[in-house]
C-alpha positions in Angstrom: 58.2 154.7 109.1 58.1 158.1 107.4 60.7 159.9 105.4 60.1 163.0 103.2 60.8 163.1 99.5 62.9 166.1 98.5 63.4 167.3 94.9 65.7 170.1 93.7 64.1 172.4 91.1 65.2 175.2 88.9 63.7 177.5 86.3 64.6 175.1 83.5 63.2 172.1 85.3 59.9 173.1 87.0 58.8 171.0 89.8 56.6 168.0 89.1 53.1 167.9 90.6 54.3 164.8 92.4 56.5 166.9 94.7 53.3 168.2 96.4 52.2 164.7 97.4 52.3 163.9 101.1 55.2 161.9 102.4 55.4 158.3 101.3 54.4 155.7 103.8 56.2 152.3 103.6 55.2 149.3 105.5 57.9 146.8 106.6 56.7 143.5 105.4 58.6 140.2 105.3 60.5 139.9 101.9 59.6 137.1 99.6 62.1 134.1 99.1 64.7 134.6 97.7 64.5 138.0 99.5 65.5 141.3 98.0 66.2 144.0 100.6 66.5 147.6 99.4 68.0 150.1 101.8 66.8 153.7 101.4 69.2 156.4 102.5 70.1 159.9 101.4 72.6 158.3 99.1 70.9 155.4 97.4 73.0 152.2 97.2 72.6 149.2 94.9 70.0 146.7 96.2 71.4 143.9 98.3 70.1 140.4 97.4 70.2 137.7 100.0 69.6 134.2 98.7 69.1 131.3 101.1 71.2 128.2 100.5 69.5 125.4 98.5 68.7 122.2 100.4 69.4 119.5 97.8 67.9 116.8 100.0 64.5 118.6 100.1 64.6 119.2 96.4 65.3 115.5 95.8 62.6 114.4 98.2 60.0 116.7 96.6 61.0 115.4 93.2 60.5 111.8 94.3 57.2 112.6 95.9 56.1 114.3 92.6 56.9 111.4 90.2 56.4 108.4 92.5 52.6 108.2 91.9 53.2 107.6 88.2 55.5 104.6 88.9 54.1 103.1 92.1 51.8 100.1 91.9 48.1 100.5 92.7 47.3 99.3 96.2 44.4 96.8 96.0 42.7 98.1 99.1 42.5 101.8 98.1 40.2 103.6 95.8 42.3 105.6 93.4 39.5 108.1 92.9 39.3 108.9 96.5 43.0 108.7 97.3 44.9 109.5 94.1 48.3 110.1 95.8 48.2 107.4 98.5 50.6 105.0 96.7 53.4 107.2 97.7 53.1 106.1 101.3 53.4 102.5 100.3 56.8 102.8 98.7 59.4 102.2 101.4 62.1 104.9 101.4 64.9 102.3 101.7 63.8 100.8 98.4 64.5 104.0 96.4 67.3 103.7 93.9 70.6 105.0 95.2 69.7 104.6 98.9 71.7 101.4 99.2 71.8 99.5 102.5 73.4 96.4 103.7 72.0 93.8 103.5 70.0 95.0 100.5 66.3 94.1 100.1 67.0 93.3 96.5 69.7 93.8 93.8 69.1 95.4 90.5 72.0 93.6 88.8 73.8 90.2 89.0 77.3 90.2 90.3 80.4 88.0 89.9 83.2 88.4 92.5 86.7 87.7 91.3 90.0 87.9 93.2 92.9 88.7 90.9 95.6 86.1 90.5 98.8 85.9 92.6 100.8 89.1 92.6 104.6 89.4 92.4 104.7 90.3 96.1 102.5 87.4 97.1 104.7 85.0 95.1 107.5 86.2 97.5 105.3 85.7 100.5 105.3 89.4 101.4 102.4 91.6 102.4 102.0 94.7 100.2 99.0 96.9 100.7 100.5 100.4 100.4 98.3 102.3 97.9 101.3 104.4 96.8 102.6 101.3 95.0 99.4 99.9 93.7 100.0 100.9 90.1 103.6 99.7 90.2 104.7 96.9 87.8 106.0 95.1 90.9 102.4 94.9 92.0 101.3 93.1 88.9 100.5 89.5 88.3 103.2 86.9 88.8 103.6 84.1 86.2 101.4 81.8 88.3 99.0 84.7 88.8 98.5 85.1 85.1 97.6 81.4 84.7 95.2 81.7 87.6 93.5 84.7 86.0 93.2 82.9 82.6 91.4 80.1 84.4 89.2 82.6 86.1 88.3 84.2 82.8 87.5 80.8 81.3 85.4 80.0 84.3 83.4 83.2 83.8 82.9 82.2 80.2 81.6 78.8 81.2 79.2 80.5 83.6 77.9 82.7 80.8 78.8 85.9 82.7 79.2 88.0 79.6 76.9 86.3 77.2 74.6 89.3 77.1 77.3 91.9 77.7 78.8 92.8 81.0 80.7 95.5 82.9 84.1 94.8 84.5 84.9 96.9 87.6 88.5 96.3 88.7 90.6 98.1 91.2 93.2 100.3 89.6 95.8 98.2 91.4 98.1 96.7 88.8 97.2 93.0 89.3 93.5 93.7 89.4 93.5 95.7 86.2 95.7 93.2 84.4 93.2 90.5 85.5 90.3 92.6 84.1 92.1 92.9 80.7 92.5 89.1 80.6 88.9 88.6 81.5 87.8 91.0 78.8 90.0 89.4 76.1 88.8 85.8 76.9 85.1 86.8 77.1 85.1 89.1 74.0 84.3 92.2 76.1 85.2 95.6 74.6 87.8 97.5 76.6 85.4 100.4 77.0 83.4 98.1 79.3 86.3 98.1 81.8 85.6 100.7 84.4 88.6 101.2 86.8 87.8 101.9 90.4 90.3 104.2 92.0 89.8 103.9 95.8 86.8 101.8 96.9 88.5 98.5 95.8 92.0 99.2 97.1 93.5 96.2 99.0 92.8 96.4 102.7 95.5 98.5 104.4 97.3 96.3 107.0 99.4 99.1 108.6 102.4 97.8 110.5 102.1 94.4 108.9 103.3 95.9 105.6 106.3 94.0 104.4 105.8 91.1 106.8 105.2 87.5 105.9 101.8 86.6 104.5 101.3 84.0 107.3 101.0 86.9 109.8 97.6 87.8 108.2 96.2 85.1 110.6 96.9 87.5 113.5 94.8 90.2 111.9 91.9 87.7 111.3 92.1 86.7 114.9 91.5 90.4 115.9 88.7 90.6 113.3 86.8 87.8 115.2 86.8 89.9 118.3 85.5 93.1 116.8 85.1 94.6 113.3 86.4 97.9 114.6 89.9 96.7 115.6 92.5 98.2 113.4 96.0 96.7 112.7 98.8 98.7 114.3 99.6 101.9 112.4 102.8 102.7 110.5 104.3 105.9 109.2 105.1 104.9 105.6 101.7 105.9 104.3 100.1 102.4 104.5 96.6 102.7 106.0 95.5 100.5 108.9 92.0 99.5 108.1 89.5 97.7 110.3 86.8 95.5 108.8 84.3 98.3 109.5 86.5 100.7 107.4 86.5 98.3 104.4 82.7 97.7 104.9 82.1 101.4 104.3 84.2 101.4 101.1 82.5 98.4 99.6 79.0 99.7 100.6 79.8 102.9 98.7 80.9 100.9 95.7 77.6 98.9 95.7 75.6 102.1 96.0 77.3 103.4 92.8 76.8 100.2 90.9 73.1 99.8 91.9 72.5 103.4 91.0 74.4 103.4 87.7 73.2 100.1 86.3 70.0 98.1 86.1 69.4 94.5 85.0 73.1 94.3 84.0 76.0 92.0 84.8 78.9 93.4 86.8 82.2 91.6 87.4 84.0 93.0 90.4 87.8 92.3 90.4 89.6 92.9 93.7 93.3 92.7 94.4 92.8 90.9 97.7 90.3 88.6 99.5 89.2 90.9 102.3 87.3 93.3 100.0 85.2 90.5 98.6 84.6 88.6 101.8 83.5 91.7 103.7 81.3 92.7 100.7 79.7 89.2 100.5 79.2 89.1 104.3 77.4 92.5 104.1 75.2 91.5 101.2 73.8 88.4 103.0 73.8 90.0 106.5 76.5 87.8 107.9 78.4 88.9 111.0 81.3 90.9 109.6 83.6 89.3 112.2 83.2 86.1 110.3 84.2 87.4 106.9 87.4 85.4 106.8 85.3 82.2 106.6 84.4 83.3 103.1 88.0 83.7 102.0 88.8 83.9 98.3 91.9 82.1 96.8 93.9 84.0 94.1 92.0 83.7 90.8 88.8 82.4 92.4 85.4 83.3 90.8 82.2 83.4 92.7 78.7 84.2 91.5 76.9 86.1 94.3 74.2 83.7 95.4 72.6 84.3 98.9 71.6 80.6 99.1 75.3 79.5 98.9 76.2 81.2 102.2 76.3 79.1 105.4 73.5 79.9 107.9 74.6 82.4 110.5 75.2 81.1 114.0 75.8 83.2 117.1 79.2 82.8 118.8 79.2 80.7 121.9 80.1 83.7 124.1 77.2 86.0 124.9 79.8 88.9 125.1 80.3 88.9 121.4 76.8 88.3 120.1 75.9 90.2 116.9 72.2 91.3 117.3 71.9 93.0 114.0 74.3 91.5 111.4 76.3 92.6 109.4 76.7 95.4 112.0 77.4 94.2 115.5 77.0 97.5 117.3 
């Protein structure tokens, strides 16, 4: 498009030779990225800059593709002179650090699973899973629970869990954090190696079962055997009603963090309840999540994660409830 260039002159400011040039011709071409668009009018305005949003996933993918050839093993059937970048294709995406899936192909760390000792509420035979009260003193270890936790700490010492240093990841729930402090003291672990987890290790929220007798948990487990998506009845006091699938999402996120943050380390996971650990263990070995209650932890129980110690999976007798792709049954 054409537009004339006009200049005002006076006697003190004679016209420049440039004013006699023919009108300037500008071609509309696509702006580079990030684009800068300048609008020319009779009253010039500041240039408007338009920057496209950054796609972090593409940046990460390009970074991985750039550095992978330096770390990927040489493929025996390829000539590196002819195909210098081929090894990238032989690194499965799912094996990249941080892209954690259940069940995992391998684990970068070794894990000990610990259920905290009996809590004050458990000593009274009452279900208490409301996260609002998780840091309350009433949610701490009972007298029996403290003894159970000391035995757990001694058991970890016998197993050599912290011989070469270890990290202790407890729930911020009072009884779990107290258990972590006891484990650290018995095993000579510095308190700086205790890393409290604020949400992913909360006790499973049991909804309307809050405040009921502990024996009623068997009703929830009966529902779990039907489907991992069945939630306990809701309640309006702030207690979540979580299905097995809900807890599975939480513990998978926890493992993704641990596998990304540490390598060749020992991590002791301390949970306030059994369900976190049973669902986690079922997911790690690819067991049908509906059967997680078969792996139940007693208060103060310690278990080294060992895939060979898990019973072989067997499909339920009913074809209706078969699990084609454990741990997910969808």
